[in-house]
N, C-alpha and C positions, 0 to 999 in steps of 0.2 A: 504494500500500500504506500502511496506517495502523498505526502502533505503538500499544501500550497508552496510553490517555489519561493515566494517572497518571505516565508517565515524561517527558511533554513538558516539564515545568518543572524536571526534575532537572538539577543541575549536573554536568558531567563532572569526576571526581576529578582534582585538579591536584597531582601530586607535586612535590617540590623540583626546581628547575631542574637539568638535567644539566650536568656539568662541560664536556663537549664543546660544548654550545650556548653557554655563557657565554664560553668561549674564542673561539669564532667571532664572536660578537656584539660583544665588547668588545676583541678582539685582545689578550688577556692570556695570558701563558705559564703562570703559576702560579695555581691556583684552590684555595681551601679550601671544601669543601662540608660544611656543618653544618646541613642542612635536613631530612634524612629520618630522623634518629635511628638511623643506622647505627653499628656498632661501629668506631671509628677505628683499632682495632688488628687488624681483620680476624678471620678464623677461626683456630682452633687449628691449629698445624702438622700435626697428625695428620689433619686433613681433606684436605689436599692429597694425602697418601699414599693415602688411601681413594679419592679421585676418580681417581687414576692407575690403581689396580687395577680400579675399576668401569668404566673407559673401554672395557675389552675386551668389555663386555656390552651395548653400545649398541643392538644389533639386537634385543634381547629386551625384551619388556614387563616393567615392574616388578611386584613382588608387589602385587596390587590392594589388599590391606588393610595393607600395610607390616608383614608378619609379624615380620621380624627386629627392626626398630626398636620395634615394639609390645611384643615380649617384653622388651627391655631397659628400655623406659620403664615398663612395668608393674612390673618388679622395682625400678627406681630409686625409684618413688613408693609402692610397696607397695599397688598396686591390681590389680584383675583385668584381664586382657587385653581382655575384652568391655566394659570401661569407657572405652576409648580410641578416638578417631577422628582421622584425619589429614586435613589439607586443604592446598590449594595456598596456603600462608600461612593464618593464622587467619582472614583476610578471607573465604576461601572457606567456612569453617565458619559464619561469620555468615550467608552466603547460604543454607546448608543449614537453619539455624535458622528463618529467615524463611519459607523455602519449605515447611518441614514444619509450622510452627505458626501462621502468620499468613495471613489472607485479608481480604476486604473487610468481613467482619462482626466483625472483631476490632480491638483496639488494642494498642499497645505503649508502655511508659513508659521514658523515658531522661532523663538530665541534658542541659543545654545551657549552654555549649558542651561537647561531648565528641567522641569519634571519629565522624566524619560517616558512616561506612559503615553504621552501625546504621540510621540514618534512611533512607538511600538504598535499602537492601535491603527495609526495611519498606514503603516507598512503592511499590516495584515490585510487591509482592504486594497492593497496594490497601488496606493496613491504615491505620487512623488512628494518627498519631504524636503522643503527648502528651509535651511537653518541659517539664522542670522546671528553672528557673535554678539554677546553682551558688550556693552560699552561701559567701562568702569563698574562692572558687575550688574548693570541695569539694562533692561530691554532698550535696544536702539530702534525706536519706533520709526525714525526717518528712513533707516535702511530697510526695515521690515516693509514699509510702504513701497519702496522701490522694488522689493522682491516680488510683489504681487503681480500676477499675470492674469490673462483671461481664463486660465484653467484653475485659478485659486478658488476654493470653496470654503475653507475654514482658516482663520487666523487665531493663534493661541497667545494669550497674555497672562502669564502666571504672576499674580500681584497680591501680596509680596511674592517675589520669585523664590522658588526652591531649586537650588540650594543656597543662593547668595543672600537671601533675606532682604534684598533691596526692593524698592517699590517705584512704580510709575506715578507721577503726580497728576492731579486732576486736570490741570490745564493742558498738559502734554497728551494725556489720553483722549480728552475731548477733541483736540485738534486732529488726532489720528483717526478717530471715529468719523469725523466730518470729511476726511480725505479718502476713506476707504469706500468703494462702491457698496451700496446697500443690499446687494444680492450675495454678499460674502458674510458668512456667519463669524462674528467676533466672540470668542469664548474668553471670558474673564474668570480665571480660576482663583478664587479667594478663600482657599482652605484655611488661611491664617488670619482672616478678616478680623476676628474678635480680639486678636492680640495687638492690632495696629494702634499706634499712638501718634503717628506722623500727622501733622496739621494739614498737609496738602494731599493726603490720601483721598481718592475719589469716592463719592457716595454713588456707587455704580447703579443702584436701583433707580435713581432719578434719571438715568439715561434711557430707560426702557421705552418711554413714550416717544422720545425723539429718534431713538435708534432701535427699531424693532428687530434688527439683525444682531443685537447683543444678547448673549446668554451668560448669566452669572452662576458660577458653581461655588457652593459652600458645603460644609460638612459638620457632622457632630463628632468626628473622630479626634479633633484636636482639643480646643479649649473645653469642650463639653465632656471630654474624657470617655467617649464611647467607642474607642478604636476597635475593640474586640467585637462589637455588635454590628459594625459595618453599615452605617447609614449616612448618606449624603443627599444633597438635593441641588436642583437647578431651578433658576427663576428666569423666565424670558417671555417673549410674546407667545400668545396662545397657539399660533400657527406653528411655531418652532416646537413647543411642548407636545403638540399633537403628533408631529413627525417622529419625535423621539419615543413617544408612547407606542408607536406602531412597531418599533423594533425591541421594545422592552419585554422581557419574559414575564409570565404571570407570577405573582407572589414573590417578587424579587427582593423585597425587604420583609424580614420576619416579624412576628408579633412582639417579641421581646425588644427588638430594636425600635419599633414604633412606639411602644410604651415608654421605653427609656428616653427616647428623644422628646416625647411629650413632657415628661417630668423635668428633663434637663432644660428645655426651653423655658419652662415656668419658673426657673430659679436664676434669674438674671443677676441677682446679688452675688451669687456664687461665681458667675462668669466675670463680673467686675473685680471680685477679689483675686481671682486667678490672673487676670490681666495685670493688676497692681503687683502681685508677687513676681510675675514674669519680668516686669519692668525693673524691679529691684535686682533680680538675677542678671539682667542685661548689664546693669551698672556695675555689679560685682565683676563681671568678665571684662568690661571696658577698662576699668581701673587697673586690673591685674595685667591685662594684655599690653596696655600702654607701658606699664612698669617693665614688662619683659621685652618690650620693643618688638612685639609680634603684630603684623598687620592683620586686620580683621575688617569685615564689612559691617557697618552699623546695620542692625537688623530690625525688621518690623514683624518678625515671626517669633516663635518660641525656640529658636535655634540660632547658632552663630557660626559663621564660616571663618576659620582661622588659618592663616598662612604659617605653618610650623617650620618653614625654611628647610625642609627635607621631604623625602617621599612620604606621601600620605599614608601608605601602607606600613612604612617603618614606624611612624608615630602611632598608628592604630595598634600595631603589635605591642609596642612598648606600654601603652595605656592598658591594653587588654591584660597584660601580665600583672598590672596593678589592680585588676578587678574592675576596670572601667571600660564599658563598651561605647565607642563612638562610631562615626562613619568616616571611612577614608575618602578623601576627595578624589582619589585616583579613579574611582568608579563613578564620580559625579561630574567629571570634566574639569576639576581643579587639582592637578597632580600633586602640588605641594601643600595642600590644605587638609584639614579635617573639619567635619561638621559636628558640632556638639549641641545636643538638645539642652536647653536651659532647665536645670533641675531645681530642687529645693536649695535653700541657703547652704545647708550642710553638704549636699551633693556637689554643689558648685565649688565650695571650699576645697573638697577632696580633689576635684578635677584640676583646679588651679594649682594646688600644691604639686600634683603629679606632673603638670605641664612645666612647672618651674624645675622640678627634678630632671625632667626629660631634656630641657634646654641645657642644663649643666652637664648631664651624662653624655648626651649625644653630640654636643658641640665639638 
């Protein structure tokens, strides 16, 4: 049997190493995992109560369209219910987009380095992938506009960008949207939206009326702490959502995920607290990295990309032996960097101390 030719060269997505594996391999008792941009504080306490109640309904299929969470999310954002689609993480919605809009006669434009799942899913559909290098770690929208052709169907803007943590400003993004033909879908991936504190970050949902070709992706995996339950969502024009629903599988988000998302959405005080704690953690890293004279990109996410001035894999291995799991930049398009999730105050202190030791030992 022969699979599609275009998938033969695709790399299998490599998530951050699991804690259990590192414990077994290195025989360590205590591990700090700061590799997958998870919320170190977990989910709202209200989520656990919701899951206990929902456990009584495990024999029943979930609502196929997530009716209850859709109602609440529509009210929360002030949009219509038919403007929302849910996915098994926002990753699944990315696959809906490529399945609905891309084929071997089309192309798609994205930054590089950025979230690798855009490229993978586009390649699966046989589309040409046009990658435009980041400029100072940020999307180069001017060059992305130049890269658009008559065959372009989808443009991706990861904002804040993963893995650099940088963001596109409102004025720049709006100018870009005005310049792009309105028959091209512009996907604004805002997985880290709730962590952003930058004053010039765009309020992208306000674009939807003027730009019906905009689709905004967000998730409950990050600040809401529901990564294991896999539920994300897209908000856009009803016409776009209708197209995506036509390629969505039935019951693609489960009952527990929907119940957890509903409870998590209802605890915005918890979300605000997590954002403040993340900001404190960012400042911890900024201060220490300046002292160590290590370059980093100021971040609007819950992670920080650090130039460790040596191969990323080398730094990854050194920290791993100290019981700290991060992501090597070599797999992310930044060969001399590591990406570190911002953890609790105590976790950050341990990472910073390990980085200081690494700089001394490996220099």
